[in-house]
Backbone as ProteinMPNN parsed JSONL, in Angstrom:
{"seq_chain_A": "MKVSLIRCMQTEDMCPATTCFKVMKEKKLAFEGIAEDIEVIGVNTCGGCPGKKAVTRAAEMAKRGADTIVFASCIFKGTPIGFPCPHAQIIKDAIARKLGDTVKIIDYTH", "coords_chain_A": {"N_chain_A": [[16.639, -0.437, -13.336], [13.905, 1.522, -12.651], [10.948, 1.301, -11.101], [7.417, 1.932, -11.088], [4.609, 0.822, -9.502], [1.345, 0.165, -10.414], [-1.738, -0.523, -9.13], [-4.932, -2.241, -8.817], [-7.555, -0.552, -7.297], [-9.784, -1.813, -6.321], [-8.964, -4.342, -5.542], [-7.118, -4.042, -3.527], [-7.751, -4.451, -0.845], [-7.726, -7.197, -0.502], [-5.281, -8.052, -1.384], [-1.961, -7.629, -0.684], [0.08, -7.04, -2.444], [2.346, -8.59, -2.263], [3.265, -10.742, -3.856], [3.773, -9.454, -6.259], [5.939, -7.802, -5.507], [7.727, -9.801, -4.806], [8.277, -11.199, -7.256], [9.518, -9.152, -8.622], [11.811, -8.725, -7.04], [13.054, -11.227, -7.247], [13.389, -11.36, -9.926], [11.655, -12.71, -11.744], [9.147, -14.149, -13.945], [7.397, -11.55, -15.334], [9.666, -10.022, -15.094], [11.834, -11.458, -15.805], [15.043, -11.923, -17.14], [15.877, -9.316, -16.934], [18.616, -7.373, -16.525], [19.643, -5.241, -14.968], [19.499, -3.76, -11.626], [16.416, -3.678, -9.797], [14.482, -1.122, -8.709], [11.94, 0.003, -6.635], [10.087, 2.765, -7.111], [7.631, 3.78, -6.387], [4.279, 2.967, -5.27], [0.96, 2.808, -6.268], [-2.607, 3.158, -6.592], [-5.046, 2.725, -9.215], [-6.913, 4.562, -8.703], [-9.52, 3.916, -8.612], [-12.482, 2.796, -10.346], [-13.263, 4.501, -13.344], [-10.469, 4.33, -13.567], [-9.126, 6.687, -14.211], [-7.377, 8.278, -12.696], [-4.984, 6.976, -12.777], [-3.384, 7.86, -14.845], [-2.406, 10.493, -14.201], [-1.125, 9.775, -11.871], [0.824, 7.962, -12.766], [2.325, 9.73, -14.316], [3.298, 11.416, -12.329], [4.92, 9.633, -10.911], [6.822, 9.137, -12.864], [7.998, 11.668, -12.959], [9.243, 11.53, -10.544], [11.259, 9.807, -10.982], [10.738, 7.215, -12.0], [11.3, 4.873, -14.551], [9.89, 2.924, -15.641], [6.599, 1.837, -15.875], [4.614, -0.338, -14.17], [1.952, -2.506, -14.364], [0.145, -4.025, -11.851], [-0.7, -7.48, -11.531], [-3.403, -7.727, -11.029], [-4.727, -5.891, -12.594], [-4.574, -6.392, -15.547], [-4.726, -9.204, -15.619], [-6.487, -9.961, -13.636], [-5.891, -11.131, -11.239], [-6.197, -11.462, -7.742], [-8.734, -12.571, -8.045], [-9.717, -13.333, -10.48], [-10.899, -11.495, -12.181], [-10.342, -9.375, -14.507], [-9.53, -5.907, -15.097], [-11.936, -4.023, -16.787], [-11.198, -1.711, -18.003], [-8.536, -1.717, -18.511], [-6.849, -1.68, -20.905], [-7.512, 0.801, -21.971], [-6.62, 2.491, -19.938], [-3.868, 1.916, -20.014], [-3.237, 2.782, -22.64], [-3.815, 5.52, -22.386], [-1.891, 6.316, -20.51], [0.407, 5.766, -21.982], [0.099, 7.626, -24.071], [0.288, 9.997, -22.614], [2.88, 9.875, -21.45], [4.557, 9.072, -23.476], [7.517, 7.983, -25.126], [9.094, 8.09, -22.906], [8.916, 6.358, -20.793], [8.862, 2.832, -20.083], [6.295, 0.378, -20.381], [4.892, -2.213, -18.544], [2.702, -4.905, -18.681], [1.878, -6.683, -16.636], [2.744, -8.356, -13.531], [2.992, -10.957, -12.476]], "CA_chain_A": [[15.26, -0.158, -13.685], [13.161, 2.165, -11.571], [9.56, 1.0, -11.442], [6.257, 2.375, -10.341], [3.573, -0.208, -9.585], [-0.041, 0.633, -10.344], [-2.608, -1.663, -8.81], [-6.371, -2.013, -8.798], [-8.063, -0.121, -5.998], [-10.806, -2.763, -5.879], [-8.378, -5.567, -4.977], [-6.097, -3.768, -2.522], [-8.161, -4.998, 0.455], [-7.459, -8.637, -0.431], [-3.954, -8.371, -1.891], [-0.965, -6.649, -0.266], [1.085, -6.918, -3.509], [3.57, -9.311, -1.905], [3.756, -11.526, -4.991], [4.345, -8.475, -7.208], [7.262, -7.439, -5.014], [8.584, -10.991, -4.824], [8.761, -11.472, -8.612], [10.477, -8.09, -8.957], [13.052, -8.996, -6.31], [13.666, -12.459, -7.777], [13.47, -11.203, -11.383], [10.925, -13.813, -12.368], [7.946, -13.873, -14.734], [7.508, -10.362, -16.191], [10.969, -9.386, -14.885], [12.873, -12.397, -16.207], [15.975, -11.42, -18.139], [16.281, -7.938, -16.665], [19.965, -7.44, -15.968], [19.917, -4.224, -13.96], [18.764, -3.809, -10.374], [15.058, -3.15, -9.859], [14.168, -0.28, -7.561], [10.552, 0.447, -6.65], [9.975, 4.202, -6.845], [6.373, 4.007, -5.689], [3.127, 2.102, -5.505], [-0.276, 3.557, -6.178], [-3.736, 2.497, -7.237], [-5.592, 3.404, -10.388], [-7.826, 5.591, -8.209], [-10.886, 3.407, -8.682], [-13.07, 2.763, -11.687], [-12.683, 3.75, -14.448], [-9.006, 4.344, -13.599], [-8.597, 7.931, -14.776], [-6.285, 8.823, -11.885], [-3.745, 6.251, -13.072], [-2.576, 8.647, -15.783], [-1.671, 11.518, -13.463], [-0.263, 9.099, -10.901], [1.979, 7.454, -13.517], [3.137, 10.897, -14.683], [3.986, 11.87, -11.112], [5.992, 8.674, -10.627], [7.875, 9.391, -13.853], [8.695, 12.865, -12.481], [10.03, 11.152, -9.366], [12.358, 8.94, -11.386], [10.366, 5.919, -12.574], [11.488, 4.722, -15.99], [9.004, 1.83, -16.041], [5.314, 1.732, -15.191], [4.223, -1.745, -14.148], [0.607, -2.791, -13.872], [0.035, -5.239, -11.046], [-1.451, -8.506, -12.263], [-4.84, -7.554, -10.823], [-5.291, -5.031, -13.641], [-4.785, -7.088, -16.823], [-5.016, -10.632, -15.447], [-7.566, -10.165, -12.676], [-5.406, -11.849, -10.063], [-6.395, -12.845, -7.344], [-10.126, -13.038, -8.099], [-10.09, -13.746, -11.826], [-11.726, -10.468, -12.811], [-9.488, -8.289, -14.989], [-10.129, -4.577, -15.234], [-12.486, -3.787, -18.123], [-10.629, -0.46, -18.512], [-7.076, -1.871, -18.502], [-6.196, -1.222, -22.136], [-7.749, 2.245, -22.086], [-5.7, 3.114, -18.982], [-2.516, 1.773, -20.556], [-3.111, 3.662, -23.805], [-3.8, 6.911, -21.917], [-0.576, 6.533, -19.902], [1.377, 5.797, -23.087], [-0.055, 8.923, -24.746], [0.759, 11.066, -21.711], [4.314, 9.785, -21.164], [5.301, 8.79, -24.7], [8.628, 7.037, -25.046], [9.929, 8.367, -21.734], [8.849, 5.216, -19.881], [8.441, 1.524, -20.565], [5.098, -0.085, -19.685], [4.783, -3.67, -18.427], [1.274, -5.183, -18.466], [1.568, -7.516, -15.458], [3.921, -8.745, -12.76], [3.046, -12.421, -12.348]], "C_chain_A": [[14.571, 0.42, -12.451], [11.682, 2.073, -11.916], [8.566, 1.679, -10.517], [5.173, 1.33, -10.576], [2.207, 0.445, -9.449], [-0.925, -0.577, -10.153], [-4.07, -1.247, -8.789], [-6.827, -1.632, -7.392], [-9.077, -1.119, -5.438], [-10.212, -4.006, -5.218], [-7.384, -5.3, -3.852], [-6.476, -4.282, -1.132], [-7.798, -6.472, 0.607], [-6.054, -9.017, -0.876], [-2.961, -7.279, -1.491], [0.192, -6.476, -1.251], [2.383, -7.671, -3.212], [4.123, -10.135, -3.055], [4.357, -10.609, -6.051], [5.762, -8.111, -6.785], [8.233, -8.61, -5.082], [9.129, -11.258, -6.233], [9.701, -10.381, -9.101], [11.829, -8.396, -8.324], [13.805, -10.183, -6.897], [13.848, -12.428, -9.288], [12.877, -12.409, -12.112], [9.728, -13.27, -13.135], [8.115, -12.614, -15.575], [8.879, -9.697, -16.113], [12.137, -10.299, -15.233], [13.745, -11.776, -17.301], [16.396, -9.973, -17.943], [17.611, -7.976, -15.926], [20.188, -6.453, -14.831], [19.104, -4.442, -12.689], [17.383, -3.199, -10.585], [14.793, -2.4, -8.565], [12.716, 0.177, -7.693], [10.518, 1.908, -6.214], [8.708, 4.499, -6.06], [5.317, 3.003, -6.08], [1.892, 2.956, -5.329], [-1.388, 2.737, -6.802], [-4.139, 3.302, -8.469], [-6.522, 4.543, -9.98], [-9.273, 5.14, -8.19], [-11.448, 3.538, -10.086], [-13.555, 4.144, -12.111], [-11.162, 3.865, -14.582], [-8.369, 5.608, -14.129], [-7.409, 8.498, -13.998], [-4.954, 8.135, -12.159], [-2.826, 7.063, -13.973], [-1.757, 9.702, -15.038], [-0.735, 10.893, -12.436], [0.978, 8.523, -11.584], [2.906, 8.609, -13.903], [3.917, 11.414, -13.477], [5.129, 10.923, -10.757], [7.141, 8.834, -11.621], [8.679, 10.633, -13.454], [9.63, 12.544, -11.323], [11.092, 10.103, -9.689], [12.005, 7.591, -11.97], [10.617, 5.912, -14.071], [10.6, 3.612, -16.548], [7.731, 1.884, -15.2], [4.889, 0.276, -15.314], [2.808, -1.842, -13.606], [0.663, -4.072, -13.046], [-0.871, -6.215, -11.794], [-2.954, -8.415, -12.066], [-5.479, -6.742, -11.947], [-5.603, -5.825, -14.912], [-5.194, -8.55, -16.668], [-6.148, -10.92, -14.469], [-7.169, -10.944, -11.442], [-5.685, -10.999, -8.826], [-7.801, -13.382, -7.563], [-10.599, -13.43, -9.494], [-10.981, -12.755, -12.559], [-10.837, -9.318, -13.259], [-10.259, -6.984, -15.14], [-10.671, -4.391, -16.649], [-11.915, -2.522, -18.775], [-9.115, -0.547, -18.703], [-6.4, -1.299, -19.747], [-6.357, 0.281, -22.34], [-6.793, 2.996, -21.154], [-4.277, 3.074, -19.521], [-2.295, 2.731, -21.725], [-3.029, 5.133, -23.387], [-2.454, 7.255, -21.268], [0.489, 6.639, -20.993], [1.298, 7.121, -23.851], [0.54, 10.054, -23.907], [2.282, 11.066, -21.584], [5.168, 9.496, -22.387], [6.387, 7.749, -24.49], [9.505, 7.237, -23.82], [9.928, 7.218, -20.736], [8.458, 3.946, -20.634], [7.199, 1.141, -19.765], [5.091, -1.604, -19.718], [3.356, -3.985, -17.976], [0.935, -5.973, -17.2], [2.868, -7.815, -14.721], [4.085, -10.26, -12.727], [1.847, -13.096, -12.965]], "O_chain_A": [[14.654, -0.135, -11.355], [11.214, 2.676, -12.882], [8.838, 1.954, -9.349], [4.861, 0.996, -11.719], [1.945, 1.181, -8.498], [-0.865, -1.536, -10.922], [-4.398, -0.061, -8.748], [-6.513, -2.319, -6.42], [-9.213, -1.254, -4.222], [-10.883, -4.656, -4.417], [-6.853, -6.249, -3.274], [-5.588, -4.526, -0.315], [-7.587, -6.945, 1.724], [-5.666, -10.179, -0.762], [-3.103, -6.13, -1.91], [1.186, -5.829, -0.921], [3.406, -7.412, -3.845], [5.341, -10.22, -3.215], [5.356, -10.964, -6.676], [6.679, -8.112, -7.606], [9.414, -8.433, -5.38], [10.323, -11.518, -6.388], [10.59, -10.649, -9.909], [12.863, -8.334, -8.989], [15.029, -10.156, -7.029], [14.397, -13.365, -9.868], [13.511, -13.026, -12.967], [9.349, -12.107, -12.999], [8.943, -12.626, -16.486], [9.221, -8.89, -16.977], [13.294, -9.958, -14.988], [13.243, -11.184, -18.256], [17.2, -9.457, -18.72], [17.715, -8.542, -14.837], [20.843, -6.781, -13.842], [18.143, -5.21, -12.679], [17.197, -2.325, -11.431], [14.869, -2.964, -7.473], [12.312, 0.68, -8.742], [10.879, 2.239, -5.084], [8.7, 5.359, -5.179], [5.437, 2.29, -7.077], [1.779, 3.726, -4.376], [-1.131, 1.733, -7.467], [-3.639, 4.399, -8.717], [-6.878, 5.388, -10.802], [-10.157, 5.9, -7.795], [-10.94, 4.302, -10.906], [-14.179, 4.863, -11.331], [-10.621, 3.522, -15.633], [-7.184, 5.606, -14.465], [-6.531, 9.13, -14.584], [-3.902, 8.667, -11.805], [-1.605, 6.954, -13.865], [-0.544, 9.79, -15.228], [0.338, 11.434, -12.165], [2.074, 8.594, -11.027], [4.127, 8.481, -13.824], [5.076, 11.806, -13.608], [6.197, 11.375, -10.345], [8.306, 8.682, -11.254], [9.902, 10.65, -13.595], [10.662, 13.188, -11.139], [11.745, 9.573, -8.79], [12.903, 6.87, -12.404], [10.202, 6.827, -14.781], [10.555, 3.383, -17.756], [7.785, 1.965, -13.972], [4.812, -0.273, -16.413], [2.503, -1.327, -12.531], [1.178, -5.09, -13.509], [-1.71, -5.805, -12.596], [-3.711, -8.972, -12.861], [-6.67, -6.902, -12.218], [-6.763, -5.923, -15.311], [-5.931, -9.076, -17.501], [-6.708, -12.016, -14.478], [-8.031, -11.372, -10.675], [-5.394, -9.805, -8.897], [-8.045, -14.557, -7.288], [-11.754, -13.818, -9.672], [-11.732, -13.136, -13.456], [-10.596, -8.386, -12.492], [-11.481, -6.975, -15.291], [-9.934, -4.584, -17.617], [-12.126, -2.29, -19.966], [-8.479, 0.457, -19.027], [-5.464, -0.507, -19.63], [-5.445, 0.951, -22.824], [-6.224, 4.018, -21.538], [-3.565, 4.078, -19.489], [-1.272, 3.414, -21.785], [-2.262, 5.902, -23.967], [-1.938, 8.356, -21.455], [1.366, 7.501, -20.931], [2.329, 7.675, -24.234], [1.207, 10.948, -24.428], [2.908, 12.125, -21.606], [6.387, 9.661, -22.338], [6.2, 6.766, -23.772], [10.559, 6.61, -23.709], [10.84, 7.112, -19.916], [7.811, 3.994, -21.68], [7.061, 1.53, -18.605], [5.261, -2.213, -20.774], [2.861, -3.404, -17.01], [-0.206, -5.925, -16.742], [3.957, -7.555, -15.233], [5.183, -10.779, -12.927], [1.748, -14.322, -12.939]]}, "name": "protein", "num_of_chains": 1, "seq": "MKVSLIRCMQTEDMCPATTCFKVMKEKKLAFEGIAEDIEVIGVNTCGGCPGKKAVTRAAEMAKRGADTIVFASCIFKGTPIGFPCPHAQIIKDAIARKLGDTVKIIDYTH"}
């Protein structure tokens, strides 16, 4: 599995994504049961509210080999501050429309 991690630009100052990387490496939580190796192709932010840049950034990561787009838990779950992105579903839907069935989308990491 070749993943691209998209994280919230608002939380990047307080979260270095270490837990996201840890659960990928250990194949826990959202990655439990994945048999193949997990390779991180890239990490990027949504570009800031309302997250429109996430679509082009996800498409670029797919061009560079990502077969899975993973939203960091800050997007859908609001980790670490308990404030999920109000645009999360819209961003996900826009990425799904742009990339179709060419990539899998995972809503959170941990």
